[in-house]
C-alpha positions in Angstrom: 0.0 0.0 0.0 2.8 2.4 0.8 4.5 1.7 -2.5 1.2 2.3 -4.4 0.7 5.5 -2.5 4.2 6.7 -3.2 3.8 6.0 -7.0 0.4 7.7 -7.1 1.7 10.7 -5.2 4.7 11.0 -7.5 2.5 10.8 -10.6 0.1 13.4 -9.2 3.0 15.7 -8.3 4.7 15.3 -11.7 1.5 16.2 -13.5 0.3 19.1 -11.3 3.5 20.8 -10.0 5.3 22.8 -12.6 8.3 24.8 -11.5 9.2 25.8 -15.1 8.6 29.2 -16.6 5.7 29.7 -19.0 5.9 27.9 -22.3 6.2 30.4 -25.2 7.1 28.3 -28.2 5.9 25.3 -30.1 8.9 23.3 -28.8 8.1 24.0 -25.2 5.2 21.5 -24.7 7.4 18.7 -26.2 10.2 19.4 -23.8 7.7 19.7 -20.9 6.5 16.1 -21.6 10.0 14.9 -20.7 10.3 17.2 -17.7 7.1 15.8 -16.2 8.3 12.3 -16.6 11.7 13.1 -15.0 10.1 15.1 -12.3 7.7 12.2 -11.5 10.6 9.7 -11.3 12.7 12.1 -9.2 9.9 12.6 -6.7 9.2 8.9 -6.3 12.9 8.1 -5.8 13.6 11.0 -3.5 10.6 10.5 -1.2 11.0 6.7 -1.3 14.7 6.8 -0.4 14.2 9.5 2.2 11.4 7.5 3.8 13.6 4.4 3.9 16.5 6.3 5.5 14.2 7.8 8.2 12.6 4.4 8.8 16.0 2.8 9.2 17.2 5.4 11.6 14.3 4.9 13.8 13.9 1.1 13.5 17.5 0.1 13.8 18.8 2.8 16.1 21.0 1.8 19.1 18.9 1.3 22.2 20.0 2.6 25.6 22.3 0.1 27.3 23.0 -1.8 24.0 26.8 -2.0 23.7 27.0 -5.1 21.4 27.9 -5.3 17.8 25.4 -5.4 15.0 24.3 -8.5 13.2 27.0 -9.7 10.7 25.4 -9.7 7.3 27.5 -11.0 4.3 25.1 -10.1 1.6 21.6 -10.4 0.1 21.6 -11.5 -3.5 17.9 -10.8 -4.3 18.3 -7.3 -2.8 21.4 -6.6 -4.8 19.7 -7.8 -8.0 16.7 -5.6 -7.3 18.7 -2.4 -6.6 20.8 -3.0 -9.8 17.9 -4.0 -12.1 15.5 -1.2 -11.1 17.9 1.7 -11.8 19.1 0.0 -15.0 15.5 -0.1 -16.3 14.8 3.5 -15.2 18.0 4.8 -16.9 17.2 2.8 -20.1 13.7 4.2 -20.2 14.8 7.8 -19.6 17.5 7.5 -22.2 15.2 6.2 -24.9 12.5 8.7 -24.1 14.9 11.6 -24.0 16.3 10.6 -27.4 12.7 10.6 -28.8 12.0 14.0 -27.3 15.3 15.4 -28.6 14.6 14.0 -32.1 11.1 15.5 -32.1 12.6 18.9 -31.2 15.0 18.6 -34.2 18.2 18.2 -32.1 19.5 15.2 -34.1 20.0 17.3 -37.2 23.7 18.4 -37.5 24.3 21.9 -36.2 20.6 22.7 -36.0 17.7 22.6 -33.7 14.0 23.3 -33.6 11.9 20.7 -35.5 13.0 19.7 -39.0 11.9 17.5 -41.8 12.9 16.6 -45.3 10.2 18.7 -47.0 11.7 21.9 -45.8 15.0 21.9 -47.8 13.6 23.9 -50.7 12.2 26.5 -48.2 15.6 26.9 -46.5 17.4 27.2 -49.8 15.2 30.1 -50.8 15.9 31.9 -47.4 19.6 31.3 -46.9 20.7 30.4 -50.4 21.2 26.8 -49.4 23.7 26.4 -46.6 23.3 22.7 -46.2 21.0 22.5 -43.2 17.4 21.4 -43.0 14.7 23.9 -42.1 11.3 23.5 -40.5 8.1 22.7 -42.3 6.2 26.0 -42.1 2.6 25.1 -42.1 -0.1 25.9 -39.5 -3.1 23.9 -38.3 -5.1 24.8 -41.4 -2.3 23.6 -43.7 -1.5 27.2 -44.8 2.1 27.8 -45.7 3.8 30.4 -43.5 6.9 32.2 -44.7 9.7 32.0 -42.1 11.5 35.0 -40.7 15.3 34.8 -41.3 17.5 36.4 -38.7 21.3 36.5 -38.5 22.7 36.3 -35.0 26.2 37.4 -34.1 27.5 36.5 -30.6 30.5 38.3 -29.1 32.0 39.0 -25.7 29.6 40.0 -24.2 26.5 40.7 -26.4 24.1 39.4 -29.0 23.4 41.3 -32.2 20.5 40.5 -34.5 20.5 41.4 -38.2 17.3 41.2 -40.3 18.3 40.7 -44.0 14.9 41.9 -45.0 15.0 45.6 -44.1 18.7 45.6 -43.1 17.9 46.0 -39.4 20.5 45.6 -36.7 19.1 45.3 -33.2 20.3 44.5 -29.7 16.9 42.8 -29.1 15.3 40.0 -31.0 11.9 41.1 -32.3 9.7 38.3 -33.7 6.0 37.9 -34.5 3.9 35.5 -32.6 2.8 32.4 -34.6 5.4 32.8 -37.3 8.4 30.5 -37.7 11.8 32.0 -37.2 15.0 30.6 -38.6 18.3 32.0 -37.1 21.8 31.6 -38.6 24.2 32.1 -35.8 28.0 32.7 -35.6 30.4 33.7 -32.9 33.1 36.4 -33.3 35.4 35.1 -30.6 34.6 32.1 -28.2 31.9 29.6 -27.8 28.6 31.1 -26.6 25.2 29.6 -26.2 21.8 31.1 -27.1 19.2 30.1 -24.5 15.6 31.2 -24.0 14.2 29.3 -21.0 10.6 30.1 -22.0 11.2 28.6 -25.5 13.0 25.5 -24.0 15.7 26.0 -26.6 19.4 26.2 -26.2 22.0 26.2 -29.0 25.8 26.7 -29.0 27.2 29.5 -31.1 30.6 28.5 -32.4 33.4 30.6 -33.9 34.1 29.8 -37.5 31.0 27.5 -37.8 27.4 28.4 -38.5 24.7 26.9 -36.4 21.0 27.1 -37.1 18.2 27.5 -34.6 14.5 27.3 -35.6 11.5 28.1 -33.4 8.0 29.4 -33.5 7.0 31.7 -30.7 3.4 31.3 -29.4 2.8 33.9 -26.7 3.5 37.7 -26.9 5.8 39.0 -24.2 9.4 39.8 -23.3 11.6 36.9 -22.5 15.3 36.8 -21.5 18.0 35.6 -23.8 20.9 34.2 -21.8 24.4 33.0 -22.8 24.6 29.5 -21.2 28.2 28.9 -22.1 31.0 30.3 -19.9 32.5 32.8 -22.3 34.7 35.1 -20.1 34.7 37.3 -17.0 31.5 39.1 -17.9 29.6 36.0 -19.0 26.9 36.6 -16.4 26.1 39.9 -17.9 25.7 38.6 -21.5 21.9 38.9 -21.8 19.4 40.3 -24.2 15.7 40.1 -24.7 13.4 38.4 -27.3 10.3 40.5 -27.8 7.4 38.4 -29.1 4.7 40.7 -30.6 1.4 40.2 -32.3 1.8 40.4 -36.1 0.5 44.0 -36.4 2.9 45.3 -33.7 5.8 43.5 -35.3 5.0 44.9 -38.7 4.9 48.4 -37.2 8.3 47.8 -35.5 9.7 46.5 -38.7 8.5 49.5 -40.8 9.8 51.9 -38.2 13.3 50.4 -38.2 13.8 49.1 -41.8 16.5 50.8 -43.8 15.2 49.5 -47.1 11.8 49.5 -48.7 11.0 46.0 -47.5 8.0 44.5 -45.9 8.2 41.7 -43.3 7.6 38.1 -44.5 3.9 37.5 -44.6 1.8 34.3 -44.2 
């Protein structure tokens, strides 16, 4: 009964307690599936082991006046098999499930991240001129094709710069429209950095001399922190920026206000 109660409590906690920030991209719910599973397993193991330790401390404590040695135990083969087999099964399950989640998020594609498939090569070639990476399939729930927004990202000690080829805009903040796919071509000017937005559940290294691609679709308007998640120097902790997710009309107004060329933002 205690075991069933522990499992039930762990499952309930994993499904109802959420310490993560809000989910603001299409990738976030996929990642959150994995987090809930890991959180559930962690709670069951933590509470179970803590309960066993507390029980053992009380049950097998030295009584007043007891000065003898404990019982000599040489081993317990069934117990050793149990505590070896259970963690092995758990680790195997978590590894396979994590691989599936990572692949669904597009992480298995070389130097890219964000949900990719074979049908998107032609789209990516039109955007970046064909740089050899696969791009997302840009369709919404009604099967309407959505043009992706290309952004070039330059990381340096200790800032991110965002260049919009359409409009020739250079900004210290990343402005993107809600509901529209974004494809970012990223390069570092000095050392390895990492582009991380916790609310998007996305993190990608930015490597000197090597282009990396990050794809995402923001879903909730708001301002979210961009954090460098790779130790890049003495002021690494201050290397932050902001991604501003706006509704399409507000983004179009920002684009027209800042564009240096007579361009219009990519439309659906």
